[in-house]
C-alpha positions as CSV (number, residue, x, y, z in Angstrom):
1,M,-14.7,-11.5,6.4
2,A,-13.6,-15.1,5.8
3,P,-10.6,-16.7,7.3
4,G,-7.2,-15.5,6.1
5,F,-4.4,-17.1,4.3
6,S,-4.6,-20.7,5.5
7,L,-4.1,-22.3,2.0
8,L,-1.5,-20.0,0.6
9,L,1.2,-22.6,1.1
10,A,-0.2,-24.1,-2.1
11,A,0.1,-20.8,-3.9
12,A,2.5,-22.0,-6.5
13,A,-0.2,-24.3,-8.0
14,L,-2.6,-21.4,-8.6
15,P,-2.7,-18.7,-11.2
16,L,-0.5,-15.7,-10.4
17,A,-3.5,-13.4,-9.7
18,A,-4.6,-15.7,-6.9
19,S,-1.2,-16.7,-5.5
20,L,-0.1,-14.0,-3.0
21,S,2.5,-15.5,-0.8
22,F,4.8,-14.4,2.0
23,N,8.4,-14.4,3.2
24,S,8.9,-16.8,6.1
25,D,11.8,-17.1,8.4
26,A,12.3,-19.9,10.8
27,S,14.4,-17.9,13.2
28,E,12.8,-16.2,16.1
29,L,12.0,-12.6,15.8
30,S,13.0,-10.0,18.3
31,V,9.6,-8.3,17.8
32,V,6.4,-10.2,17.1
33,A,4.2,-8.4,14.5
34,K,0.6,-7.8,15.5
35,K,-2.1,-9.4,13.4
36,T,-2.9,-7.1,10.5
37,M,-5.6,-6.5,7.9
38,V,-4.0,-5.3,4.7
39,A,-6.3,-3.5,2.2
40,T,-5.7,-1.6,-1.0
41,V,-8.0,0.7,-3.0
42,L,-7.7,-0.3,-6.6
43,K,-7.9,2.6,-9.0
44,H,-8.2,1.2,-12.5
45,T,-5.9,3.9,-13.7
46,Q,-2.9,2.3,-12.0
47,A,-0.4,0.9,-14.4
48,A,0.6,-2.2,-12.3
49,P,-1.5,-5.3,-12.0
50,V,-3.1,-5.2,-8.5
51,D,-2.1,-8.7,-7.6
52,L,1.6,-8.2,-8.4
53,M,1.9,-5.1,-6.3
54,L,-0.1,-6.6,-3.4
55,S,2.0,-9.7,-3.5
56,H,5.2,-7.6,-3.3
57,Q,3.8,-5.5,-0.5
58,I,2.7,-8.5,1.6
59,R,6.1,-10.3,1.1
60,T,7.8,-7.1,2.4
61,L,5.5,-5.9,5.2
62,S,6.6,-8.6,7.6
63,T,8.9,-11.6,8.1
64,S,6.0,-13.8,9.1
65,R,3.0,-14.7,6.9
66,K,1.1,-15.3,10.1
67,S,1.0,-11.6,10.9
68,V,-1.2,-10.8,7.9
69,A,-4.6,-12.2,8.9
70,Q,-6.7,-10.7,6.1
71,V,-6.3,-9.0,2.8
72,A,-8.9,-7.1,0.8
73,V,-9.0,-5.3,-2.5
74,I,-11.5,-2.5,-2.6
75,N,-12.4,-2.3,-6.3
76,A,-12.9,1.4,-6.9
77,K,-13.9,1.1,-10.6
78,V,-15.6,4.4,-11.5
79,P,-18.9,4.0,-13.2
80,G,-19.2,6.1,-16.4
81,V,-15.5,6.9,-16.4
82,D,-13.4,3.8,-16.4
83,N,-13.9,1.8,-19.6
84,P,-17.3,0.0,-19.4
85,L,-16.2,-2.6,-21.8
86,G,-13.4,-3.6,-19.4
87,T,-10.1,-2.3,-18.1
88,P,-6.8,-4.4,-17.9
89,Q,-7.4,-4.8,-14.2
90,D,-10.9,-6.5,-14.6
91,P,-9.6,-10.0,-15.5
92,V,-7.2,-9.9,-12.5
93,V,-10.0,-8.8,-10.2
94,A,-12.2,-11.6,-11.6
95,Q,-9.5,-14.1,-10.9
96,M,-9.2,-12.9,-7.3
97,K,-13.0,-13.2,-6.9
98,R,-13.0,-16.8,-8.2
99,S,-10.2,-17.8,-5.9
100,Y,-11.6,-16.2,-2.7
101,G,-13.3,-18.8,-0.6
102,T,-11.3,-21.6,-2.2
103,T,-7.9,-20.3,-1.1
104,G,-9.1,-17.8,1.5
105,A,-6.5,-15.4,-0.1
106,V,-8.0,-12.0,-1.0
107,Q,-11.4,-10.6,-0.5
108,V,-12.6,-8.4,-3.4
109,V,-15.0,-5.7,-2.2
110,D,-16.9,-3.9,-4.9
111,L,-17.6,-0.2,-4.6
112,E,-20.7,0.5,-2.5
113,A,-23.4,1.8,-4.7
114,N,-26.5,1.5,-2.5
115,E,-27.4,4.9,-1.1
116,T,-28.7,3.6,2.2
117,Q,-25.4,1.7,2.8
118,Q,-23.4,4.7,1.7
119,Q,-25.2,6.8,4.3
120,E,-24.5,4.1,7.0
121,L,-20.8,4.1,6.1
122,M,-20.7,7.9,6.4
123,K,-22.3,7.7,9.9
124,K,-19.8,5.2,11.1
125,V,-16.8,7.3,10.1
126,F,-17.9,11.0,10.4
127,S,-20.2,13.0,12.7
128,I,-21.4,16.5,11.7
129,R,-20.8,18.9,14.5
130,Q,-23.9,21.0,13.6
131,G,-26.8,19.3,12.0
132,S,-27.8,15.8,11.1
133,T,-25.2,13.5,9.7
134,V,-27.9,11.4,8.1
135,N,-29.4,14.3,6.2
136,F,-26.0,15.5,5.2
137,A,-25.0,12.1,3.9
138,K,-28.2,11.8,1.8
139,K,-27.4,15.1,0.1
140,F,-23.7,14.2,-0.2
141,F,-24.2,11.0,-2.1
142,K,-27.0,12.4,-4.3
143,Q,-25.0,15.4,-5.6
144,N,-24.7,15.8,-9.3
145,L,-21.3,14.6,-10.4
146,T,-20.7,16.6,-13.6
147,T,-17.0,15.8,-14.3
148,P,-14.9,12.6,-14.4
149,S,-12.7,14.1,-11.7
150,M,-15.7,14.5,-9.4
151,K,-16.8,10.9,-10.1
152,R,-13.3,9.6,-9.3
153,E,-13.2,11.6,-6.1
154,M,-16.5,10.2,-5.0
155,A,-15.3,6.7,-5.8
156,Y,-12.2,7.2,-3.7
157,F,-14.3,8.8,-0.9
158,T,-16.6,5.8,-0.8
159,A,-13.7,3.3,-1.0
160,M,-12.0,4.9,2.0
161,L,-15.2,4.8,4.0
162,Q,-15.3,1.1,3.1
163,F,-11.7,0.7,4.3
164,M,-12.6,2.1,7.7
165,D,-15.6,-0.2,7.8
166,L,-13.5,-3.3,6.9
167,C,-11.1,-2.3,9.7
168,S,-13.9,-2.1,12.2
169,Q,-15.2,-5.6,11.1
170,A,-11.8,-7.3,11.0
171,E,-11.5,-10.7,12.5
172,Y,-10.7,-11.3,16.2
173,G,-7.1,-10.5,17.1
174,V,-6.4,-8.0,14.3
175,E,-4.7,-5.0,15.9
176,I,-3.4,-3.1,12.8
177,C,-5.2,-2.0,9.6
178,A,-2.8,-1.2,6.8
179,N,-4.0,1.0,3.9
180,M,-1.5,0.2,1.2
181,D,-1.2,2.4,-1.9
182,G,-1.6,0.4,-5.0
183,E,1.7,1.5,-6.6
184,S,4.0,1.8,-3.7
185,F,7.1,-0.3,-3.4
186,L,8.6,-1.5,-0.1
187,H,12.0,-2.6,1.2
188,R,12.6,-4.6,4.3
189,Q,15.9,-5.4,5.8
190,D,16.6,-8.4,8.0
191,Q,13.8,-9.4,10.4
192,K,12.0,-6.1,10.8
193,G,9.3,-5.1,8.3
194,L,6.8,-2.3,8.8
195,L,4.5,-4.5,10.8
196,E,7.2,-5.4,13.3
197,L,8.3,-1.8,13.6
198,A,4.8,-0.5,13.9
199,S,3.9,-3.1,16.5
200,E,6.8,-1.9,18.7
201,L,5.9,1.8,18.3
202,F,2.2,1.3,19.0
203,D,3.1,-0.5,22.2
204,G,5.4,2.3,23.3
205,D,3.1,5.2,22.4
206,D,-0.4,5.4,23.9
207,E,-1.4,8.5,21.9
208,V,-0.6,7.6,18.3
209,I,-3.6,6.4,16.2
210,A,-1.8,6.1,12.8
211,L,1.8,5.7,11.7
212,Q,3.3,6.8,8.4
213,P,6.1,4.5,7.2
214,P,9.7,5.7,6.8
215,S,10.7,7.4,3.6
216,Y,13.9,6.4,1.8
217,C,15.7,9.3,3.4
218,D,14.5,8.3,6.9
219,Y,15.8,4.9,6.2
220,T,19.3,6.0,5.0
221,Q,19.7,8.6,7.6
222,A,19.0,6.1,10.4
223,H,22.1,4.2,9.3
224,R,24.4,7.2,9.8
225,R,26.6,7.1,12.9
226,P,25.4,9.8,15.4
227,A,27.9,12.0,17.0
228,W,27.5,10.3,20.4
229,A,28.2,6.8,19.1
230,K,31.7,5.3,19.4
231,K,33.1,4.8,15.9
232,D,34.7,1.4,16.7
233,K,31.4,0.0,18.0
234,W,29.1,1.4,15.3
235,T,27.9,-0.7,12.4
236,N,24.9,-0.4,10.0
237,S,23.2,-3.0,12.1
238,S,23.6,-0.9,15.3
239,F,20.4,1.0,14.6
240,T,17.8,-1.1,16.4
241,K,15.4,1.5,17.8
242,C,12.5,2.9,15.8
243,V,11.1,6.3,16.8
244,A,7.6,7.7,16.3
245,N,8.0,11.4,15.6
246,A,5.0,13.8,15.1
247,T,7.3,16.3,13.4
248,K,8.2,13.7,10.8
249,A,4.6,13.1,9.7
250,K,3.9,14.2,6.1
251,L,0.2,14.9,6.4
252,E,0.0,16.0,2.7
253,A,0.6,12.3,1.8
254,G,-2.8,11.4,3.3
255,P,-3.7,8.0,4.6
256,A,-1.9,6.2,1.8
257,N,0.3,3.5,3.3
258,M,-0.7,4.4,6.8
259,L,-0.8,1.8,9.6
260,F,-3.8,2.3,11.9
261,N,-4.0,1.0,15.4
262,R,-7.4,-0.6,15.1
263,V,-8.6,-0.2,18.7
264,R,-7.6,3.4,18.9
265,L,-9.1,4.2,15.5
266,L,-12.5,2.7,16.5
267,A,-12.4,4.6,19.7
268,A,-12.0,7.8,17.7
269,L,-14.9,7.0,15.3
270,P,-17.1,8.7,14.3
271,L,-14.8,11.6,13.7
272,S,-16.3,15.0,14.5
273,V,-16.1,17.4,11.5
274,N,-17.6,20.5,10.2
275,P,-20.0,20.2,7.2
276,D,-17.5,22.0,5.0
277,D,-14.8,19.5,5.8
278,L,-16.8,16.9,3.9
279,S,-16.6,17.9,0.2
280,L,-15.4,16.3,-3.0
281,E,-13.3,19.4,-3.6
282,K,-11.3,18.9,-0.4
283,G,-11.5,15.2,-0.6
284,F,-11.6,12.3,1.9
285,D,-8.0,12.8,3.0
286,H,-8.8,16.3,4.3
287,A,-11.9,15.2,6.1
288,L,-9.9,12.4,7.8
289,L,-7.2,14.7,9.0
290,A,-9.7,17.3,10.1
291,G,-11.5,14.7,12.2
292,L,-8.3,13.4,13.8
293,S,-7.0,16.9,14.6
294,R,-8.8,17.1,18.0
295,W,-6.7,14.2,19.2
296,V,-3.2,14.6,20.7
297,G,-0.5,13.4,18.3
298,P,-2.8,11.1,16.3
299,I,-0.5,10.7,13.3
300,K,3.3,10.3,13.6
301,G,6.0,9.5,11.1
302,M,8.3,6.5,11.6
303,Q,12.1,7.2,11.9
304,C,13.4,3.7,11.2
305,G,16.4,2.2,9.6
306,H,15.0,-1.2,8.7
307,S,12.3,-0.5,6.2
308,F,10.9,2.2,3.8
309,V,8.1,2.9,1.4
310,I,8.4,4.8,-1.9
311,R,5.9,5.7,-4.6
312,P,6.4,6.4,-8.3
313,A,7.1,9.9,-9.3
314,G,4.2,12.3,-9.8
315,K,4.1,16.0,-10.8
316,E,4.8,17.0,-7.2
317,A,8.1,15.0,-7.2
318,K,9.7,17.8,-9.3
319,C,12.4,15.4,-10.5
320,K,15.4,16.8,-12.4
321,G,15.4,15.9,-16.1
322,K,12.6,13.9,-17.7
323,S,10.5,12.2,-15.2
324,L,9.4,8.6,-15.8
325,P,5.9,7.6,-14.6
326,L,5.6,4.0,-13.4
327,K,4.4,2.6,-16.7
328,A,7.3,4.0,-18.6
329,Q,9.7,3.0,-15.9
330,A,8.4,-0.6,-15.9
331,L,8.4,-0.7,-19.7
332,A,12.0,0.3,-19.9
333,A,13.0,-2.2,-17.2
334,G,11.0,-4.9,-18.8
335,K,12.7,-4.4,-22.2
336,L,16.1,-4.9,-20.7
337,A,15.2,-7.8,-18.6
338,G,15.1,-10.4,-21.3
339,S,12.8,-11.9,-23.9
340,D,10.4,-13.9,-21.7
341,A,7.6,-11.4,-21.4
342,G,5.4,-13.7,-23.6
343,R,5.0,-16.1,-20.6
344,F,2.2,-14.0,-19.3
345,S,-1.2,-14.9,-20.3
346,G,-4.8,-15.3,-19.1
347,E,-5.7,-12.4,-16.8
348,Y,-2.7,-10.4,-18.0
349,A,-3.7,-10.5,-21.6
350,S,-4.9,-6.8,-21.6
351,F,-1.7,-5.5,-20.1
352,N,1.5,-4.6,-22.0
353,Q,3.5,-7.7,-21.3
354,R,6.7,-5.8,-21.0
355,V,5.1,-3.6,-18.3
356,V,4.1,-6.6,-16.3
357,Q,7.6,-8.0,-16.6
358,G,9.1,-4.6,-15.6
359,I,6.9,-4.5,-12.5
360,E,8.4,-7.8,-11.4
361,V,11.9,-6.4,-12.1
362,L,11.3,-3.3,-10.0
363,A,9.7,-5.3,-7.1
364,D,12.6,-7.7,-7.2
365,R,15.2,-5.0,-7.0
366,M,13.4,-3.2,-4.3
367,E,13.2,-6.3,-2.2
368,R,16.9,-7.0,-2.6
369,G,17.8,-3.4,-1.8
370,L,19.3,-2.7,-5.3
371,V,18.3,1.0,-5.4
372,P,20.5,4.1,-6.0
373,G,21.4,6.5,-3.2
374,P,18.8,9.2,-2.5
375,T,20.7,12.1,-4.0
376,G,19.0,12.9,-7.3
377,S,16.8,9.8,-7.2
378,V,14.0,11.0,-5.0
379,G,11.5,13.8,-4.9
380,D,8.5,15.2,-3.0
381,K,10.2,15.2,0.4
382,C,11.8,11.8,-0.4
383,M,8.4,10.1,-0.8
384,E,8.6,9.5,-4.5
385,M,11.2,7.9,-6.8
386,C,12.8,9.8,-9.6
387,A,13.4,7.1,-12.2
388,S,16.3,7.7,-14.6
389,S,16.2,6.3,-18.1
390,E,20.0,6.6,-18.1
391,R,20.4,4.4,-15.0
392,I,18.0,1.9,-16.5
393,K,20.0,1.7,-19.7
394,D,23.2,1.3,-17.7
395,G,21.8,-1.9,-16.2
396,H,20.1,-0.6,-13.0
397,G,16.7,-2.3,-12.9
398,V,17.8,-5.4,-14.8
399,V,17.7,-8.9,-13.3
400,S,18.9,-12.1,-14.9
401,R,16.4,-14.1,-17.1
402,R,14.5,-16.7,-15.2
403,T,14.7,-20.2,-16.6
404,S,12.6,-21.9,-14.0
405,A,8.9,-22.5,-14.6
406,T,8.1,-20.8,-11.3
407,L,8.9,-17.1,-10.7
408,Q,10.8,-16.6,-7.4
409,L,11.8,-13.5,-5.7
410,Q,14.4,-13.9,-2.9
411,G,13.8,-17.6,-3.1
412,H,10.1,-17.4,-2.2
413,T,7.5,-18.7,-4.6
414,V,5.1,-16.1,-6.0
415,G,3.2,-18.1,-8.4
416,R,2.9,-20.1,-11.6
417,V,4.2,-18.5,-14.8
């Protein structure tokens, strides 16, 4: 891995796909975030441009750009399934590849296709309890993939093996590996982002290997005055402690958005599993959880009042009324945001320009905390947002038109437009 973000201070002069920048705060932090490697598995079916989402996530993860040492995009384009003539994400990925090395910004890692290297990755992450891991890996990667869903699952399985490998090879000083979901939005309040919170929790808990970020409900409930607190001394800023709670872990969410303690994860690898734990039908997430199950409290949920993560609604959200997927939500927000969608060009030419504009709107509102209360607006155990076309039409999700030549969120430059 090459050096991190040493040249990102000049990000405003670069194309938007290459200019991922950070919030910075001159004031001293009460908690110093540990150095982190941030990686995302790019599924070419995602509606949002990968660079816009990654930029939003990096701005929100921490108050200090110095805490993010490395960033990687694992390009999980599925051969034979995703459009061989090109997907909308391809030009964005190409721009990232061109900029890496000149800006030190984002490393793009293509999906591993070499069978020998795939077997090596399997050996690093998993160990078969009965039988040879090498022989199993040979058969696993040579199996006949007869459906698009099997091919997509194999691509994801391989990409997550590569994430684990990237974490193991991270540069000196990296203590946290963050596996960010490509379409998740984050909010950070004041001076405590997920990296500050996770750093504090890892220091206070010797057992936990991975932390799941707070849901929106965890975040809102943390600001409620507990019965033991004196009313005249309680304010929303009174909640300063963050708790790692095993009962709060939502294991069905898998490793998406998990923050891994690098040293403890490497100590646990390779994970001992049964042969039937490694299957495309059950998927990588099952195998990971099965391998970690022999450890004490390896995954815990974060009960925190300073930050939260939320994903777009899927079928499991069971939203009341008509559910809006991210593309439709962004399109609706983009239409109401103004008439400057045409400013996008170059690597965004294959995207619906209103969708790209809408993603900016949604990220901006999330960063500023302009979100409705959780009642009726969240689903799937508060992990997913239930977007409402009525709320969008009423003005929720709209920001003022930008007249500057440079797009800025919360006053921090994102890139050239």
